[in-house]
C-alpha positions as CSV (number, residue, x, y, z in Angstrom):
1,M,95.7,132.3,53.0
2,K,96.1,128.7,53.1
3,A,97.8,128.5,56.4
4,L,95.3,131.2,57.8
5,L,92.3,128.7,56.4
6,L,94.4,125.4,57.7
7,G,94.8,127.1,61.0
8,I,91.0,127.5,61.4
9,I,90.3,124.1,60.9
10,V,92.8,123.1,63.4
11,L,91.4,125.2,65.8
12,I,88.0,124.1,65.4
13,F,88.7,120.5,64.9
14,S,90.4,120.7,68.2
15,T,87.9,122.4,69.8
16,A,85.2,120.1,69.0
17,Q,87.9,116.9,70.3
18,W,87.9,119.3,73.6
19,G,84.5,119.3,73.9
20,L,83.9,115.6,73.6
21,A,86.7,114.6,75.8
22,D,84.8,116.9,78.6
23,E,81.5,115.2,77.6
24,E,83.0,111.4,78.1
25,S,84.7,112.9,81.3
26,V,81.3,113.4,82.8
27,S,79.2,110.5,81.3
28,L,80.1,106.6,82.3
29,A,80.0,103.9,80.0
30,L,76.8,102.0,79.5
31,P,76.7,98.7,81.1
32,Q,76.3,95.4,78.7
33,G,75.4,92.9,81.4
34,P,72.4,93.2,83.5
35,V,72.3,96.1,85.8
36,I,73.1,95.3,89.6
37,L,73.4,98.5,91.3
38,T,72.2,101.9,90.4
39,I,73.4,105.4,91.9
40,S,71.4,108.1,91.8
41,G,70.7,111.8,93.2
42,A,73.6,114.3,93.7
43,I,76.1,112.5,91.6
44,E,78.1,114.1,88.5
45,R,78.4,110.9,86.1
46,T,75.7,109.1,84.9
47,N,75.1,106.9,81.9
48,V,71.4,106.5,82.0
49,D,69.2,109.7,82.1
50,D,70.6,111.2,85.6
51,E,71.9,107.7,87.3
52,A,74.6,106.0,86.9
53,H,74.0,102.1,86.3
54,F,76.6,99.3,87.1
55,D,76.8,95.6,85.6
56,R,79.2,93.4,87.6
57,T,82.1,94.2,84.7
58,M,81.9,97.9,85.6
59,L,82.1,97.4,89.0
60,N,85.0,95.1,88.6
61,A,86.8,97.6,86.6
62,L,86.9,100.1,89.7
63,P,90.0,99.2,92.1
64,Q,89.6,96.6,94.2
65,H,90.1,95.9,97.9
66,E,90.1,93.0,100.3
67,V,89.2,92.4,103.6
68,R,89.3,89.7,105.8
69,T,86.5,90.3,108.6
70,D,84.0,88.5,110.9
71,T,80.7,89.6,110.9
72,P,78.0,89.4,113.0
73,W,75.9,87.4,110.6
74,T,78.4,85.2,109.4
75,E,79.8,81.9,111.4
76,Q,83.5,82.7,110.8
77,A,86.0,85.3,108.9
78,H,85.9,85.6,104.9
79,V,87.8,87.5,102.4
80,Y,85.5,89.9,101.0
81,R,86.6,92.0,97.7
82,G,85.0,95.1,95.9
83,P,85.5,98.6,95.3
84,L,86.0,101.3,98.3
85,M,82.4,103.0,98.9
86,R,84.7,106.3,99.1
87,E,86.2,105.2,95.5
88,L,83.3,104.4,93.9
89,L,81.3,107.6,95.5
90,A,84.1,109.8,93.7
91,H,84.0,107.7,90.7
92,V,80.3,108.5,89.9
93,G,81.3,112.2,91.4
94,A,78.7,111.8,94.5
95,Q,78.7,115.6,96.1
96,G,76.3,114.4,99.3
97,E,76.5,114.3,103.3
98,H,74.6,111.5,103.4
99,V,73.8,108.0,101.3
100,L,70.5,106.0,101.2
101,V,71.1,102.3,100.1
102,A,68.0,100.3,99.4
103,A,68.4,96.5,99.3
104,L,66.1,94.0,97.5
105,N,64.5,92.8,100.2
106,G,62.9,96.8,100.8
107,Y,65.4,97.4,103.8
108,D,67.1,100.9,103.3
109,V,69.1,102.6,105.6
110,K,70.8,106.3,105.9
111,I,74.6,106.4,106.4
112,P,76.6,109.6,106.4
113,S,79.6,110.0,104.1
114,D,82.0,110.1,106.6
115,D,81.8,106.6,107.4
116,F,83.4,105.9,103.8
117,V,86.6,108.3,105.0
118,A,86.6,107.1,108.3
119,Y,86.5,103.3,107.5
120,D,87.8,101.3,104.8
121,V,83.8,100.4,103.6
122,L,83.9,98.0,100.9
123,L,81.1,97.4,98.1
124,A,81.6,93.7,98.7
125,I,81.1,91.6,95.6
126,E,83.0,88.5,96.1
127,S,83.1,86.2,99.3
128,D,86.4,84.2,99.3
129,G,86.8,84.5,95.7
130,E,83.3,84.1,94.7
131,P,80.4,85.9,93.4
132,M,78.2,86.4,96.5
133,P,74.1,84.9,95.7
134,I,71.4,86.4,97.3
135,R,70.8,84.4,99.8
136,E,74.4,85.0,100.6
137,Y,74.3,88.3,101.5
138,G,74.9,89.2,97.6
139,P,75.1,90.1,94.7
140,L,76.3,93.3,97.1
141,W,77.1,94.1,100.3
142,V,78.0,97.5,102.2
143,L,80.5,95.9,104.0
144,Y,82.4,97.5,107.0
145,P,85.5,96.1,108.3
146,F,84.2,94.7,111.7
147,D,87.1,93.4,113.0
148,Y,89.4,96.2,112.5
149,H,87.6,99.1,114.3
150,E,85.6,98.0,117.7
151,V,83.3,100.8,117.5
152,L,81.6,99.4,114.2
153,L,80.3,96.8,116.1
154,S,77.8,98.7,117.9
155,E,74.2,98.2,116.7
156,K,74.0,101.8,115.0
157,M,76.9,100.7,112.8
158,R,75.5,97.0,112.4
159,F,72.6,98.6,110.7
160,R,74.7,100.5,108.3
161,A,76.2,97.3,106.9
162,V,73.3,96.7,103.7
163,W,73.5,93.2,102.1
164,Q,71.7,92.4,98.6
165,V,72.1,96.3,98.3
166,M,70.6,97.2,94.4
167,R,70.5,101.1,94.5
168,I,72.4,103.8,96.3
169,N,71.1,107.5,96.4
170,V,72.8,110.4,96.9
171,L,71.5,113.0,99.1
């Protein structure tokens, strides 16, 4: 009888642990510093209501990639670092065909999610090893690797490189 009772307790405890693990896999940690990015819309992983809020530390904790590229807006090539957009969107469980990226200055643009598969588009958080200030395209920049694909220099593609990013809405 004691063995049966012990077995039931272990089963209940194990089930509770599995439930907690499932819940944690759906939720993101809460930001500890100032929020610099909010992702909303068709996402599975959130941390504040139905949105994913990120501070700089959280973005730095994602896999980081670097690209050295010229841009139509800078005088020379710089080394940019940050997570790939496709990895960031996968991290929040994005389920959309487009994202609407909004900047601090009110500019927004709708970008097809396929761009993030076709190109190594960064959410740049650093330029030449330093955080990017607002006056220099920061704090976040959806940055295409312009030097690596001639098609990216087209006007249509240039408009998708949004700087001063503050919000991404998955559509």
